LOBATI-66328 format. One record per residue (C-alpha): x, y negated, z negated; residue in three letters. Coordinates in steps of 0.02 Angstrom, whole numbers, plus 50000, padded with zeros to 5 digits. Layout:
N
site x: X y: Y z: Z mifi: Ala
...
This chain:
102
site x: 50000 y: 50000 z: 50000 mifi: Met
site x: 50061 y: 49826 z: 50043 mifi: Leu
site x: 49995 y: 49660 z: 49978 mifi: Ala
site x: 50034 y: 49506 z: 50082 mifi: Ile
site x: 50007 y: 49330 z: 50020 mifi: Asp
site x: 50042 y: 49172 z: 50121 mifi: Val
site x: 50079 y: 49010 z: 50031 mifi: Ala
site x: 50119 y: 48840 z: 50103 mifi: Tyr
site x: 50248 y: 48732 z: 50019 mifi: Glu
site x: 50317 y: 48565 z: 50075 mifi: Glu
site x: 50475 y: 48639 z: 50150 mifi: Asp
site x: 50421 y: 48817 z: 50193 mifi: Ala
site x: 50285 y: 48940 z: 50233 mifi: Thr
site x: 50309 y: 49085 z: 50112 mifi: Ile
site x: 50254 y: 49262 z: 50154 mifi: Val
site x: 50259 y: 49360 z: 49990 mifi: Arg
site x: 50254 y: 49548 z: 50005 mifi: Cys
site x: 50224 y: 49673 z: 49865 mifi: Ala
site x: 50221 y: 49861 z: 49876 mifi: Gly
site x: 50284 y: 49970 z: 50019 mifi: Glu
site x: 50332 y: 49916 z: 50194 mifi: Ile
site x: 50329 y: 50069 z: 50305 mifi: Asp
site x: 50248 y: 50141 z: 50460 mifi: Val
site x: 50077 y: 50140 z: 50376 mifi: Ala
site x: 50082 y: 49956 z: 50325 mifi: Thr
site x: 50186 y: 49867 z: 50457 mifi: Cys
site x: 50039 y: 49824 z: 50568 mifi: Ala
site x: 49967 y: 49703 z: 50440 mifi: Ser
site x: 50137 y: 49620 z: 50416 mifi: Leu
site x: 50160 y: 49602 z: 50604 mifi: Ile
site x: 49986 y: 49526 z: 50617 mifi: Asp
site x: 50035 y: 49401 z: 50482 mifi: Thr
site x: 50193 y: 49351 z: 50575 mifi: Phe
site x: 50100 y: 49340 z: 50741 mifi: Asp
site x: 49979 y: 49217 z: 50662 mifi: Gly
site x: 50113 y: 49108 z: 50583 mifi: Leu
site x: 50264 y: 49100 z: 50697 mifi: Ile
site x: 50197 y: 49015 z: 50854 mifi: Pro
site x: 50144 y: 48855 z: 50765 mifi: Gly
site x: 50260 y: 48853 z: 50615 mifi: Ala
site x: 50332 y: 48681 z: 50578 mifi: Glu
site x: 50439 y: 48730 z: 50428 mifi: Thr
site x: 50549 y: 48877 z: 50383 mifi: Val
site x: 50461 y: 49044 z: 50374 mifi: Leu
site x: 50525 y: 49128 z: 50215 mifi: Arg
site x: 50484 y: 49311 z: 50185 mifi: Val
site x: 50492 y: 49351 z: 50000 mifi: Asp
site x: 50524 y: 49537 z: 49974 mifi: Leu
site x: 50569 y: 49535 z: 49790 mifi: Arg
site x: 50413 y: 49635 z: 49745 mifi: Asp
site x: 50436 y: 49766 z: 49881 mifi: Val
site x: 50466 y: 49936 z: 49802 mifi: Thr
site x: 50504 y: 50033 z: 49963 mifi: Phe
site x: 50551 y: 49991 z: 50142 mifi: Ile
site x: 50593 y: 50110 z: 50283 mifi: Asp
site x: 50668 y: 50087 z: 50456 mifi: Ser
site x: 50499 y: 50038 z: 50528 mifi: Thr
site x: 50488 y: 49898 z: 50399 mifi: Gly
site x: 50663 y: 49836 z: 50439 mifi: Ile
site x: 50618 y: 49842 z: 50623 mifi: Gly
site x: 50466 y: 49736 z: 50587 mifi: Cys
site x: 50575 y: 49606 z: 50500 mifi: Leu
site x: 50703 y: 49608 z: 50641 mifi: Leu
site x: 50565 y: 49584 z: 50770 mifi: His
site x: 50492 y: 49438 z: 50672 mifi: Ala
site x: 50664 y: 49359 z: 50656 mifi: Ser
site x: 50690 y: 49369 z: 50845 mifi: Leu
site x: 50514 y: 49305 z: 50878 mifi: Gln
site x: 50543 y: 49157 z: 50761 mifi: Ala
site x: 50710 y: 49119 z: 50842 mifi: Gln
site x: 50629 y: 49117 z: 51015 mifi: Ala
site x: 50495 y: 48998 z: 50949 mifi: Ala
site x: 50622 y: 48884 z: 50866 mifi: Gly
site x: 50557 y: 48926 z: 50693 mifi: Thr
site x: 50685 y: 48944 z: 50554 mifi: Pro
site x: 50666 y: 49117 z: 50474 mifi: Phe
site x: 50740 y: 49189 z: 50316 mifi: Glu
site x: 50718 y: 49341 z: 50206 mifi: Val
site x: 50729 y: 49340 z: 50016 mifi: Val
site x: 50774 y: 49521 z: 49982 mifi: Pro
site x: 50725 y: 49618 z: 49830 mifi: Gly
site x: 50822 y: 49764 z: 49758 mifi: Glu
site x: 50743 y: 49896 z: 49870 mifi: Ala
site x: 50762 y: 49795 z: 50029 mifi: Thr
site x: 50940 y: 49741 z: 49990 mifi: Met
site x: 50993 y: 49922 z: 49964 mifi: Arg
site x: 50922 y: 49969 z: 50135 mifi: Phe
site x: 50996 y: 49816 z: 50222 mifi: Ile
site x: 51168 y: 49850 z: 50148 mifi: Glu
site x: 51168 y: 50037 z: 50185 mifi: Ser
site x: 51109 y: 50010 z: 50364 mifi: Ser
site x: 51233 y: 49872 z: 50402 mifi: Gly
site x: 51096 y: 49753 z: 50458 mifi: Leu
site x: 51144 y: 49611 z: 50342 mifi: Gly
site x: 51216 y: 49513 z: 50488 mifi: Asn
site x: 51054 y: 49534 z: 50588 mifi: Arg
site x: 50932 y: 49466 z: 50459 mifi: Leu
site x: 50953 y: 49289 z: 50393 mifi: Pro
site x: 50957 y: 49316 z: 50205 mifi: Leu
site x: 50913 y: 49180 z: 50080 mifi: Ala
site x: 50956 y: 49178 z: 49895 mifi: Pro
site x: 50818 y: 49232 z: 49776 mifi: Ala
């Protein structure tokens, strides 16, 4: 199960995720990104600190969103949690996802 909350702050649009990001839940996260990226006027920050599990499909979803944001000229960053940071480090994808401090 994945809970997604979108909050608007002065300097960023925050997408907060809690739960598991995997093949069963990625569609809702992709839909969220698809609705936000085209018209975003501030940085799109994906907060993953409350994610308890992420698999390769979830990382692929984040990579796709990062590329989509880059193409749209939207700054994009990921605030990793413990589970996501472990996966990013073990997969060597840290240089592919723009990471922000917690």
